[in-house]
All heavy atoms as TSV, in Angstrom:
chain	resi	resn	atom	element	x	y	z
A	1	MET	N	N	91.709	126.377	81.865
A	1	MET	CA	C	92.138	126.749	83.184
A	1	MET	C	C	92.002	125.522	84.087
A	1	MET	O	O	91.039	124.780	83.988
A	1	MET	CB	C	91.267	127.893	83.703
A	1	MET	CG	C	91.586	128.273	85.124
A	1	MET	SD	S	90.680	129.701	85.692
A	1	MET	CE	C	91.633	130.958	84.945
A	2	ARG	N	N	92.933	125.324	84.958
A	2	ARG	CA	C	92.937	124.177	85.864
A	2	ARG	C	C	92.375	124.600	87.222
A	2	ARG	O	O	92.810	125.600	87.780
A	2	ARG	CB	C	94.352	123.652	86.015
A	2	ARG	CG	C	94.406	122.315	86.704
A	2	ARG	CD	C	95.751	121.708	86.587
A	2	ARG	NE	N	95.852	121.130	85.249
A	2	ARG	CZ	C	96.783	120.303	84.874
A	2	ARG	NH1	N	97.729	119.948	85.700
A	2	ARG	NH2	N	96.810	119.811	83.658
A	3	ILE	N	N	91.387	123.838	87.730
A	3	ILE	CA	C	90.785	124.110	89.037
A	3	ILE	C	C	90.653	122.803	89.814
A	3	ILE	O	O	90.833	121.720	89.260
A	3	ILE	CB	C	89.392	124.774	88.904
A	3	ILE	CG1	C	88.397	123.831	88.205
A	3	ILE	CG2	C	89.481	126.105	88.192
A	3	ILE	CD1	C	86.966	124.284	88.299
A	4	LYS	N	N	90.297	122.928	91.092
A	4	LYS	CA	C	89.996	121.758	91.910
A	4	LYS	C	C	88.500	121.793	92.220
A	4	LYS	O	O	88.015	122.713	92.862
A	4	LYS	CB	C	90.816	121.783	93.194
A	4	LYS	CG	C	90.766	120.481	93.945
A	4	LYS	CD	C	91.810	120.436	95.029
A	4	LYS	CE	C	91.901	119.027	95.583
A	4	LYS	NZ	N	92.999	118.930	96.547
A	5	TYR	N	N	87.770	120.789	91.730
A	5	TYR	CA	C	86.315	120.710	91.881
A	5	TYR	C	C	85.972	119.458	92.669
A	5	TYR	O	O	86.226	118.346	92.206
A	5	TYR	CB	C	85.659	120.676	90.494
A	5	TYR	CG	C	84.162	120.539	90.507
A	5	TYR	CD1	C	83.357	121.641	90.774
A	5	TYR	CD2	C	83.549	119.333	90.259
A	5	TYR	CE1	C	81.982	121.529	90.789
A	5	TYR	CE2	C	82.176	119.207	90.266
A	5	TYR	CZ	C	81.391	120.310	90.534
A	5	TYR	OH	O	80.025	120.194	90.555
A	6	LYS	N	N	85.435	119.645	93.872
A	6	LYS	CA	C	85.031	118.539	94.747
A	6	LYS	C	C	86.144	117.502	94.927
A	6	LYS	O	O	85.910	116.295	94.888
A	6	LYS	CB	C	83.753	117.884	94.243
A	6	LYS	CG	C	82.562	118.821	94.253
A	6	LYS	CD	C	81.285	118.123	93.877
A	6	LYS	CE	C	80.113	119.100	93.917
A	6	LYS	NZ	N	78.859	118.476	93.589
A	7	GLY	N	N	87.374	117.986	95.074
A	7	GLY	CA	C	88.508	117.098	95.310
A	7	GLY	C	C	89.182	116.563	94.066
A	7	GLY	O	O	90.153	115.825	94.152
A	8	VAL	N	N	88.694	116.950	92.887
A	8	VAL	CA	C	89.242	116.460	91.625
A	8	VAL	C	C	89.901	117.624	90.885
A	8	VAL	O	O	89.273	118.662	90.671
A	8	VAL	CB	C	88.141	115.847	90.728
A	8	VAL	CG1	C	88.696	115.375	89.413
A	8	VAL	CG2	C	87.429	114.723	91.453
A	9	VAL	N	N	91.150	117.460	90.504
A	9	VAL	CA	C	91.830	118.470	89.691
A	9	VAL	C	C	91.373	118.271	88.254
A	9	VAL	O	O	91.407	117.157	87.725
A	9	VAL	CB	C	93.363	118.322	89.806
A	9	VAL	CG1	C	94.060	119.338	88.905
A	9	VAL	CG2	C	93.813	118.474	91.247
A	10	CYS	N	N	90.913	119.362	87.627
A	10	CYS	CA	C	90.379	119.242	86.278
A	10	CYS	C	C	90.604	120.531	85.491
A	10	CYS	O	O	90.876	121.578	86.050
A	10	CYS	CB	C	88.897	118.878	86.321
A	10	CYS	SG	S	87.921	119.875	87.440
A	11	ASN	N	N	90.478	120.407	84.193
A	11	ASN	CA	C	90.544	121.552	83.281
A	11	ASN	C	C	89.131	121.962	82.911
A	11	ASN	O	O	88.242	121.116	82.782
A	11	ASN	CB	C	91.312	121.197	82.007
A	11	ASN	CG	C	92.788	121.048	82.255
A	11	ASN	OD1	O	93.376	121.784	83.044
A	11	ASN	ND2	N	93.403	120.093	81.586
A	12	THR	N	N	88.925	123.268	82.705
A	12	THR	CA	C	87.625	123.761	82.277
A	12	THR	C	C	87.580	123.816	80.759
A	12	THR	O	O	88.611	123.897	80.095
A	12	THR	CB	C	87.355	125.168	82.845
A	12	THR	OG1	O	88.381	126.048	82.388
A	12	THR	CG2	C	87.328	125.157	84.360
A	13	GLY	N	N	86.379	123.777	80.221
A	13	GLY	CA	C	86.214	123.858	78.776
A	13	GLY	C	C	84.771	123.650	78.394
A	13	GLY	O	O	83.865	123.782	79.213
A	14	TYR	N	N	84.561	123.301	77.145
A	14	TYR	CA	C	83.217	123.057	76.621
A	14	TYR	C	C	83.214	121.747	75.853
A	14	TYR	O	O	84.205	121.370	75.238
A	14	TYR	CB	C	82.776	124.192	75.692
A	14	TYR	CG	C	82.475	125.471	76.446
A	14	TYR	CD1	C	83.476	126.396	76.707
A	14	TYR	CD2	C	81.204	125.732	76.907
A	14	TYR	CE1	C	83.216	127.559	77.408
A	14	TYR	CE2	C	80.923	126.890	77.607
A	14	TYR	CZ	C	81.933	127.803	77.854
A	14	TYR	OH	O	81.667	128.937	78.557
A	15	GLU	N	N	82.087	121.068	75.902
A	15	GLU	CA	C	81.884	119.807	75.180
A	15	GLU	C	C	80.678	120.004	74.260
A	15	GLU	O	O	79.670	120.580	74.656
A	15	GLU	CB	C	81.618	118.688	76.188
A	15	GLU	CG	C	81.475	117.330	75.586
A	15	GLU	CD	C	82.791	116.746	75.109
A	15	GLU	OE1	O	83.864	117.167	75.564
A	15	GLU	OE2	O	82.737	115.841	74.261
A	16	ARG	N	N	80.783	119.523	73.060
A	16	ARG	CA	C	79.676	119.633	72.106
A	16	ARG	C	C	78.727	118.460	72.325
A	16	ARG	O	O	79.101	117.299	72.193
A	16	ARG	CB	C	80.205	119.622	70.687
A	16	ARG	CG	C	79.184	120.029	69.683
A	16	ARG	CD	C	79.893	120.530	68.430
A	16	ARG	NE	N	78.984	121.090	67.476
A	16	ARG	CZ	C	78.507	122.330	67.518
A	16	ARG	NH1	N	78.879	123.133	68.467
A	16	ARG	NH2	N	77.673	122.758	66.597
A	17	VAL	N	N	77.469	118.787	72.678
A	17	VAL	CA	C	76.450	117.777	72.942
A	17	VAL	C	C	75.197	118.143	72.153
A	17	VAL	O	O	74.621	119.209	72.352
A	17	VAL	CB	C	76.113	117.716	74.460
A	17	VAL	CG1	C	75.011	116.709	74.720
A	17	VAL	CG2	C	77.348	117.401	75.271
A	18	MET	N	N	74.806	117.259	71.258
A	18	MET	CA	C	73.612	117.455	70.438
A	18	MET	C	C	73.607	118.824	69.756
A	18	MET	O	O	72.614	119.545	69.768
A	18	MET	CB	C	72.358	117.256	71.283
A	18	MET	CG	C	72.225	115.832	71.792
A	18	MET	SD	S	70.844	115.552	72.904
A	18	MET	CE	C	69.471	115.948	71.860
A	19	GLY	N	N	74.759	119.216	69.227
A	19	GLY	CA	C	74.856	120.456	68.476
A	19	GLY	C	C	75.012	121.712	69.310
A	19	GLY	O	O	75.025	122.809	68.763
A	20	LYS	N	N	75.110	121.582	70.635
A	20	LYS	CA	C	75.257	122.746	71.506
A	20	LYS	C	C	76.544	122.630	72.310
A	20	LYS	O	O	76.965	121.534	72.656
A	20	LYS	CB	C	74.075	122.839	72.475
A	20	LYS	CG	C	72.735	123.102	71.815
A	20	LYS	CD	C	71.614	123.090	72.808
A	20	LYS	CE	C	71.676	124.340	73.665
A	20	LYS	NZ	N	70.556	124.417	74.619
A	21	GLU	N	N	77.154	123.769	72.596
A	21	GLU	CA	C	78.335	123.815	73.451
A	21	GLU	C	C	77.879	123.845	74.907
A	21	GLU	O	O	77.119	124.725	75.300
A	21	GLU	CB	C	79.170	125.058	73.144
A	21	GLU	CG	C	79.772	125.068	71.760
A	21	GLU	CD	C	80.927	124.096	71.616
A	21	GLU	OE1	O	81.720	123.963	72.551
A	21	GLU	OE2	O	81.012	123.469	70.549
A	22	VAL	N	N	78.329	122.876	75.692
A	22	VAL	CA	C	77.951	122.759	77.101
A	22	VAL	C	C	79.209	122.915	77.950
A	22	VAL	O	O	80.238	122.306	77.646
A	22	VAL	CB	C	77.310	121.374	77.365
A	22	VAL	CG1	C	76.961	121.195	78.825
A	22	VAL	CG2	C	76.089	121.171	76.499
A	23	PRO	N	N	79.149	123.743	79.037
A	23	PRO	CA	C	80.317	123.852	79.904
A	23	PRO	C	C	80.666	122.490	80.492
A	23	PRO	O	O	79.783	121.717	80.867
A	23	PRO	CB	C	79.903	124.828	80.998
A	23	PRO	CG	C	78.529	125.262	80.702
A	23	PRO	CD	C	78.034	124.533	79.516
A	24	ALA	N	N	81.973	122.206	80.576
A	24	ALA	CA	C	82.402	120.893	81.038
A	24	ALA	C	C	83.710	120.997	81.807
A	24	ALA	O	O	84.455	121.962	81.676
A	24	ALA	CB	C	82.575	119.961	79.849
A	25	LEU	N	N	83.954	119.984	82.623
A	25	LEU	CA	C	85.221	119.830	83.324
A	25	LEU	C	C	85.860	118.539	82.833
A	25	LEU	O	O	85.180	117.521	82.696
A	25	LEU	CB	C	84.997	119.757	84.838
A	25	LEU	CG	C	84.370	120.987	85.481
A	25	LEU	CD1	C	84.103	120.725	86.959
A	25	LEU	CD2	C	85.256	122.200	85.305
A	26	TYR	N	N	87.162	118.592	82.596
A	26	TYR	CA	C	87.898	117.438	82.096
A	26	TYR	C	C	88.863	116.959	83.167
A	26	TYR	O	O	89.692	117.722	83.657
A	26	TYR	CB	C	88.662	117.795	80.822
A	26	TYR	CG	C	87.733	118.192	79.704
A	26	TYR	CD1	C	87.407	119.527	79.478
A	26	TYR	CD2	C	87.149	117.230	78.900
A	26	TYR	CE1	C	86.535	119.891	78.467
A	26	TYR	CE2	C	86.279	117.581	77.882
A	26	TYR	CZ	C	85.979	118.914	77.677
A	26	TYR	OH	O	85.106	119.268	76.677
A	27	TYR	N	N	88.755	115.703	83.534
A	27	TYR	CA	C	89.564	115.088	84.581
A	27	TYR	C	C	91.059	115.182	84.292
A	27	TYR	O	O	91.506	114.912	83.181
A	27	TYR	CB	C	89.153	113.620	84.724
A	27	TYR	CG	C	90.116	112.767	85.506
A	27	TYR	CD1	C	90.119	112.818	86.894
A	27	TYR	CD2	C	91.010	111.940	84.868
A	27	TYR	CE1	C	91.003	112.036	87.622
A	27	TYR	CE2	C	91.895	111.152	85.582
A	27	TYR	CZ	C	91.888	111.207	86.962
A	27	TYR	OH	O	92.765	110.437	87.682
A	28	VAL	N	N	91.822	115.568	85.335
A	28	VAL	CA	C	93.278	115.562	85.261
A	28	VAL	C	C	93.838	114.622	86.321
A	28	VAL	O	O	94.642	113.748	86.024
A	28	VAL	CB	C	93.867	116.977	85.452
A	28	VAL	CG1	C	95.383	116.936	85.524
A	28	VAL	CG2	C	93.405	117.902	84.344
A	29	GLU	N	N	93.371	114.792	87.584
A	29	GLU	CA	C	93.920	113.996	88.678
A	29	GLU	C	C	92.908	113.916	89.815
A	29	GLU	O	O	92.210	114.873	90.104
A	29	GLU	CB	C	95.203	114.669	89.173
A	29	GLU	CG	C	95.913	113.940	90.267
A	29	GLU	CD	C	97.171	114.680	90.697
A	29	GLU	OE1	O	97.423	115.801	90.246
A	29	GLU	OE2	O	97.886	114.098	91.514
A	30	SER	N	N	92.861	112.757	90.464
A	30	SER	CA	C	91.964	112.533	91.591
A	30	SER	C	C	92.659	111.626	92.596
A	30	SER	O	O	93.422	110.737	92.201
A	30	SER	CB	C	90.675	111.878	91.103
A	30	SER	OG	O	89.835	111.561	92.176
A	31	PRO	N	N	92.385	111.823	93.893
A	31	PRO	CA	C	93.024	110.966	94.889
A	31	PRO	C	C	92.611	109.497	94.770
A	31	PRO	O	O	93.389	108.604	95.094
A	31	PRO	CB	C	92.606	111.556	96.221
A	31	PRO	CG	C	91.456	112.454	95.941
A	31	PRO	CD	C	91.545	112.831	94.501
A	32	ASP	N	N	91.371	109.253	94.309
A	32	ASP	CA	C	90.905	107.878	94.119
A	32	ASP	C	C	89.684	107.857	93.207
A	32	ASP	O	O	89.102	108.885	92.902
A	32	ASP	CB	C	90.597	107.195	95.460
A	32	ASP	CG	C	89.599	107.961	96.300
A	32	ASP	OD1	O	88.623	108.518	95.745
A	32	ASP	OD2	O	89.778	108.019	97.521
A	33	GLN	N	N	89.316	106.675	92.778
A	33	GLN	CA	C	88.191	106.490	91.855
A	33	GLN	C	C	86.866	106.934	92.476
A	33	GLN	O	O	86.022	107.500	91.788
A	33	GLN	CB	C	88.120	105.018	91.436
A	33	GLN	CG	C	87.121	104.737	90.349
A	33	GLN	CD	C	87.629	105.106	88.977
A	33	GLN	OE1	O	88.795	105.376	88.780
A	33	GLN	NE2	N	86.743	105.117	88.024
A	34	ASP	N	N	86.678	106.690	93.770
A	34	ASP	CA	C	85.421	107.061	94.429
A	34	ASP	C	C	85.192	108.566	94.401
A	34	ASP	O	O	84.070	109.026	94.168
A	34	ASP	CB	C	85.399	106.556	95.877
A	34	ASP	CG	C	85.258	105.047	95.962
A	34	ASP	OD1	O	84.717	104.447	95.012
A	34	ASP	OD2	O	85.686	104.477	96.986
A	35	THR	N	N	86.241	109.343	94.654
A	35	THR	CA	C	86.127	110.803	94.617
A	35	THR	C	C	85.725	111.264	93.225
A	35	THR	O	O	84.876	112.145	93.075
A	35	THR	CB	C	87.463	111.455	95.030
A	35	THR	OG1	O	87.842	110.974	96.314
A	35	THR	CG2	C	87.349	112.959	95.070
A	36	LEU	N	N	86.307	110.673	92.222
A	36	LEU	CA	C	86.001	111.014	90.832
A	36	LEU	C	C	84.531	110.763	90.520
A	36	LEU	O	O	83.845	111.612	89.953
A	36	LEU	CB	C	86.894	110.197	89.897
A	36	LEU	CG	C	86.727	110.404	88.407
A	36	LEU	CD1	C	87.157	111.793	87.993
A	36	LEU	CD2	C	87.528	109.360	87.652
A	37	ILE	N	N	84.025	109.620	90.926
A	37	ILE	CA	C	82.636	109.263	90.637
A	37	ILE	C	C	81.670	110.102	91.466
A	37	ILE	O	O	80.641	110.557	90.956
A	37	ILE	CB	C	82.420	107.755	90.855
A	37	ILE	CG1	C	83.215	106.995	89.779
A	37	ILE	CG2	C	80.949	107.387	90.810
A	37	ILE	CD1	C	83.301	105.518	89.995
A	38	LYS	N	N	81.982	110.351	92.733
A	38	LYS	CA	C	81.121	111.187	93.584
A	38	LYS	C	C	81.029	112.613	93.073
A	38	LYS	O	O	80.017	113.281	93.273
A	38	LYS	CB	C	81.630	111.184	95.023
A	38	LYS	CG	C	81.356	109.896	95.752
A	38	LYS	CD	C	81.899	109.937	97.162
A	38	LYS	CE	C	81.727	108.584	97.840
A	38	LYS	NZ	N	82.375	108.545	99.154
A	39	ALA	N	N	82.074	113.097	92.421
A	39	ALA	CA	C	82.061	114.453	91.853
A	39	ALA	C	C	81.202	114.527	90.593
A	39	ALA	O	O	80.928	115.607	90.093
A	39	ALA	CB	C	83.482	114.907	91.548
A	40	GLY	N	N	80.778	113.381	90.058
A	40	GLY	CA	C	79.872	113.364	88.918
A	40	GLY	C	C	80.523	113.190	87.564
A	40	GLY	O	O	79.890	113.411	86.538
A	41	PHE	N	N	81.778	112.789	87.544
A	41	PHE	CA	C	82.455	112.570	86.266
A	41	PHE	C	C	82.004	111.256	85.652
A	41	PHE	O	O	81.761	110.289	86.350
A	41	PHE	CB	C	83.975	112.559	86.470
A	41	PHE	CG	C	84.563	113.920	86.646
A	41	PHE	CD1	C	84.473	114.577	87.861
A	41	PHE	CD2	C	85.196	114.563	85.596
A	41	PHE	CE1	C	85.011	115.835	88.039
A	41	PHE	CE2	C	85.738	115.823	85.761
A	41	PHE	CZ	C	85.641	116.464	86.983
A	42	GLU	N	N	81.876	111.258	84.329
A	42	GLU	CA	C	81.489	110.065	83.585
A	42	GLU	C	C	82.506	109.817	82.486
A	42	GLU	O	O	83.052	110.757	81.911
A	42	GLU	CB	C	80.108	110.249	82.954
A	42	GLU	CG	C	79.003	110.432	83.967
A	42	GLU	CD	C	77.656	110.642	83.301
A	42	GLU	OE1	O	77.559	110.481	82.060
A	42	GLU	OE2	O	76.717	110.968	84.013
A	43	GLU	N	N	82.745	108.563	82.199
A	43	GLU	CA	C	83.679	108.199	81.131
A	43	GLU	C	C	82.899	108.181	79.820
A	43	GLU	O	O	82.207	107.216	79.509
A	43	GLU	CB	C	84.302	106.833	81.430
A	43	GLU	CG	C	85.429	106.483	80.514
A	43	GLU	CD	C	86.119	105.199	80.924
A	43	GLU	OE1	O	85.500	104.347	81.603
A	43	GLU	OE2	O	87.281	105.030	80.555
A	44	ILE	N	N	83.011	109.275	79.045
A	44	ILE	CA	C	82.222	109.360	77.816
A	44	ILE	C	C	82.898	108.657	76.648
A	44	ILE	O	O	82.241	108.288	75.688
A	44	ILE	CB	C	81.871	110.820	77.455
A	44	ILE	CG1	C	83.113	111.647	77.222
A	44	ILE	CG2	C	81.008	111.429	78.533
A	44	ILE	CD1	C	82.823	113.030	76.685
A	45	HIS	N	N	84.196	108.530	76.698
A	45	HIS	CA	C	84.975	107.738	75.741
A	45	HIS	C	C	85.987	106.972	76.572
A	45	HIS	O	O	86.328	107.380	77.676
A	45	HIS	CB	C	85.696	108.619	74.725
A	45	HIS	CG	C	84.780	109.385	73.830
A	45	HIS	ND1	N	84.014	108.792	72.855
A	45	HIS	CD2	C	84.482	110.702	73.760
A	45	HIS	CE1	C	83.310	109.705	72.237
A	45	HIS	NE2	N	83.567	110.878	72.776
A	46	TYR	N	N	86.506	105.898	76.048
A	46	TYR	CA	C	87.456	105.093	76.792
A	46	TYR	C	C	88.602	105.958	77.319
A	46	TYR	O	O	89.348	106.561	76.548
A	46	TYR	CB	C	88.012	103.968	75.903
A	46	TYR	CG	C	88.982	103.083	76.621
A	46	TYR	CD1	C	88.531	102.169	77.565
A	46	TYR	CD2	C	90.338	103.185	76.395
A	46	TYR	CE1	C	89.418	101.358	78.246
A	46	TYR	CE2	C	91.234	102.379	77.067
A	46	TYR	CZ	C	90.765	101.462	78.003
A	46	TYR	OH	O	91.647	100.666	78.683
A	47	GLY	N	N	88.692	106.048	78.638
A	47	GLY	CA	C	89.761	106.806	79.283
A	47	GLY	C	C	89.564	108.304	79.316
A	47	GLY	O	O	90.415	109.037	79.790
A	48	ARG	N	N	88.435	108.808	78.854
A	48	ARG	CA	C	88.178	110.255	78.839
A	48	ARG	C	C	87.026	110.553	79.783
A	48	ARG	O	O	85.867	110.293	79.485
A	48	ARG	CB	C	87.838	110.711	77.433
A	48	ARG	CG	C	87.677	112.188	77.328
A	48	ARG	CD	C	87.610	112.585	75.867
A	48	ARG	NE	N	87.307	113.999	75.781
A	48	ARG	CZ	C	86.380	114.498	75.001
A	48	ARG	NH1	N	85.687	113.733	74.215
A	48	ARG	NH2	N	86.165	115.782	74.992
A	49	TRP	N	N	87.356	111.113	80.945
A	49	TRP	CA	C	86.364	111.416	81.976
A	49	TRP	C	C	85.974	112.885	81.898
A	49	TRP	O	O	86.814	113.767	81.903
A	49	TRP	CB	C	86.929	111.108	83.350
A	49	TRP	CG	C	87.104	109.646	83.590
A	49	TRP	CD1	C	88.150	108.869	83.204
A	49	TRP	CD2	C	86.187	108.782	84.245
A	49	TRP	NE1	N	87.947	107.563	83.595
A	49	TRP	CE2	C	86.745	107.492	84.242
A	49	TRP	CE3	C	84.943	108.968	84.847
A	49	TRP	CZ2	C	86.106	106.398	84.815
A	49	TRP	CZ3	C	84.317	107.881	85.418
A	49	TRP	CH2	C	84.894	106.607	85.394
A	50	VAL	N	N	84.654	113.142	81.837
A	50	VAL	CA	C	84.133	114.497	81.687
A	50	VAL	C	C	82.954	114.696	82.620
A	50	VAL	O	O	82.155	113.781	82.836
A	50	VAL	CB	C	83.681	114.750	80.225
A	50	VAL	CG1	C	83.066	116.119	80.064
A	50	VAL	CG2	C	84.841	114.583	79.274
A	51	LYS	N	N	82.833	115.895	83.155
A	51	LYS	CA	C	81.680	116.291	83.965
A	51	LYS	C	C	80.989	117.414	83.217
A	51	LYS	O	O	81.533	118.508	83.066
A	51	LYS	CB	C	82.148	116.770	85.343
A	51	LYS	CG	C	81.126	117.552	86.133
A	51	LYS	CD	C	80.143	116.648	86.786
A	51	LYS	CE	C	79.262	117.449	87.737
A	51	LYS	NZ	N	77.913	117.020	87.719
A	52	LEU	N	N	79.803	117.149	82.667
A	52	LEU	CA	C	79.011	118.181	82.012
A	52	LEU	C	C	78.301	118.978	83.101
A	52	LEU	O	O	77.697	118.399	84.011
A	52	LEU	CB	C	78.002	117.565	81.048
A	52	LEU	CG	C	78.600	116.748	79.908
A	52	LEU	CD1	C	77.488	116.104	79.097
A	52	LEU	CD2	C	79.490	117.588	79.036
A	53	LEU	N	N	78.366	120.294	83.001
A	53	LEU	CA	C	77.846	121.152	84.060
A	53	LEU	C	C	76.463	121.699	83.738
A	53	LEU	O	O	76.213	122.159	82.622
A	53	LEU	CB	C	78.803	122.326	84.288
A	53	LEU	CG	C	80.235	121.967	84.660
A	53	LEU	CD1	C	81.105	123.208	84.651
A	53	LEU	CD2	C	80.283	121.287	86.009
A	54	ASN	N	N	75.583	121.687	84.755
A	54	ASN	CA	C	74.304	122.377	84.606
A	54	ASN	C	C	74.522	123.829	85.035
A	54	ASN	O	O	75.627	124.216	85.420
A	54	ASN	CB	C	73.190	121.680	85.398
A	54	ASN	CG	C	73.472	121.635	86.882
A	54	ASN	OD1	O	74.082	122.550	87.446
A	54	ASN	ND2	N	73.034	120.582	87.542
A	55	ASP	N	N	73.495	124.660	84.999
A	55	ASP	CA	C	73.648	126.086	85.301
A	55	ASP	C	C	74.163	126.337	86.714
A	55	ASP	O	O	75.029	127.179	86.928
A	55	ASP	CB	C	72.313	126.813	85.109
A	55	ASP	CG	C	71.906	126.893	83.644
A	55	ASP	OD1	O	72.793	126.763	82.774
A	55	ASP	OD2	O	70.712	127.076	83.373
A	56	THR	N	N	73.646	125.604	87.695
A	56	THR	CA	C	74.061	125.785	89.083
A	56	THR	C	C	75.531	125.414	89.271
A	56	THR	O	O	76.293	126.152	89.905
A	56	THR	CB	C	73.187	124.924	90.020
A	56	THR	OG1	O	71.815	125.223	89.777
A	56	THR	CG2	C	73.521	125.189	91.474
A	57	GLU	N	N	75.931	124.297	88.723
A	57	GLU	CA	C	77.321	123.857	88.827
A	57	GLU	C	C	78.260	124.814	88.087
A	57	GLU	O	O	79.363	125.090	88.553
A	57	GLU	CB	C	77.470	122.436	88.273
A	57	GLU	CG	C	76.769	121.396	89.101
A	57	GLU	CD	C	76.649	120.061	88.397
A	57	GLU	OE1	O	76.630	120.021	87.152
A	57	GLU	OE2	O	76.569	119.049	89.115
A	58	PHE	N	N	77.798	125.341	86.957
A	58	PHE	CA	C	78.607	126.280	86.197
A	58	PHE	C	C	78.867	127.549	87.015
A	58	PHE	O	O	79.984	128.066	87.037
A	58	PHE	CB	C	77.932	126.613	84.867
A	58	PHE	CG	C	78.725	127.493	83.968
A	58	PHE	CD1	C	79.995	127.124	83.551
A	58	PHE	CD2	C	78.224	128.696	83.521
A	58	PHE	CE1	C	80.748	127.931	82.712
A	58	PHE	CE2	C	78.963	129.509	82.692
A	58	PHE	CZ	C	80.220	129.131	82.287
A	59	LYS	N	N	77.856	128.029	87.719
A	59	LYS	CA	C	78.024	129.203	88.582
A	59	LYS	C	C	79.005	128.898	89.722
A	59	LYS	O	O	79.788	129.762	90.106
A	59	LYS	CB	C	76.682	129.665	89.123
A	59	LYS	CG	C	75.811	130.304	88.049
A	59	LYS	CD	C	74.454	130.676	88.550
A	59	LYS	CE	C	73.621	131.193	87.394
A	59	LYS	NZ	N	72.227	131.391	87.741
A	60	GLU	N	N	78.943	127.673	90.268
A	60	GLU	CA	C	79.890	127.247	91.294
A	60	GLU	C	C	81.321	127.325	90.781
A	60	GLU	O	O	82.214	127.812	91.462
A	60	GLU	CB	C	79.619	125.781	91.673
A	60	GLU	CG	C	78.945	125.542	92.975
A	60	GLU	CD	C	78.790	124.054	93.203
A	60	GLU	OE1	O	79.806	123.355	93.425
A	60	GLU	OE2	O	77.634	123.589	93.175
A	61	VAL	N	N	81.530	126.825	89.574
A	61	VAL	CA	C	82.860	126.825	88.965
A	61	VAL	C	C	83.326	128.256	88.715
A	61	VAL	O	O	84.490	128.582	88.955
A	61	VAL	CB	C	82.860	126.003	87.654
A	61	VAL	CG1	C	84.139	126.211	86.875
A	61	VAL	CG2	C	82.665	124.531	87.975
A	62	LEU	N	N	82.432	129.119	88.265
A	62	LEU	CA	C	82.811	130.514	88.046
A	62	LEU	C	C	83.254	131.170	89.348
A	62	LEU	O	O	84.174	131.987	89.342
A	62	LEU	CB	C	81.643	131.285	87.427
A	62	LEU	CG	C	81.314	130.977	85.978
A	62	LEU	CD1	C	80.106	131.771	85.521
A	62	LEU	CD2	C	82.498	131.230	85.071
A	63	ASP	N	N	82.640	130.805	90.460
A	63	ASP	CA	C	83.048	131.345	91.757
A	63	ASP	C	C	84.438	130.845	92.138
A	63	ASP	O	O	85.184	131.561	92.805
A	63	ASP	CB	C	82.042	130.952	92.845
A	63	ASP	CG	C	80.712	131.697	92.695
A	63	ASP	OD1	O	80.685	132.748	92.012
A	63	ASP	OD2	O	79.718	131.225	93.268
A	64	LEU	N	N	84.803	129.630	91.733
A	64	LEU	CA	C	86.139	129.097	92.026
A	64	LEU	C	C	87.212	129.826	91.226
A	64	LEU	O	O	88.356	129.943	91.669
A	64	LEU	CB	C	86.198	127.603	91.695
A	64	LEU	CG	C	85.390	126.668	92.574
A	64	LEU	CD1	C	85.442	125.250	92.021
A	64	LEU	CD2	C	85.907	126.696	93.996
A	65	ILE	N	N	86.836	130.288	90.054
A	65	ILE	CA	C	87.807	130.966	89.183
A	65	ILE	C	C	87.960	132.378	89.673
A	65	ILE	O	O	88.927	132.951	89.891
A	65	ILE	CB	C	87.339	130.974	87.713
A	65	ILE	CG1	C	87.250	129.544	87.214
A	65	ILE	CG2	C	88.235	131.787	86.835
A	65	ILE	CD1	C	86.643	129.383	85.846
């Protein structure tokens, strides 16, 4: 599902981290690099920006949906 999180358009999903599925947001579009970084996205692979969500952030995203 596509949402707008802190000014960044992203897709929702899950990322496998240390054998566990973690809720994540995947970057699609941002007005600028600063907005992307301030929203907490990290480049985990070359050109692949992901924001791993903690419980509080996950609840925020659920409210957006």
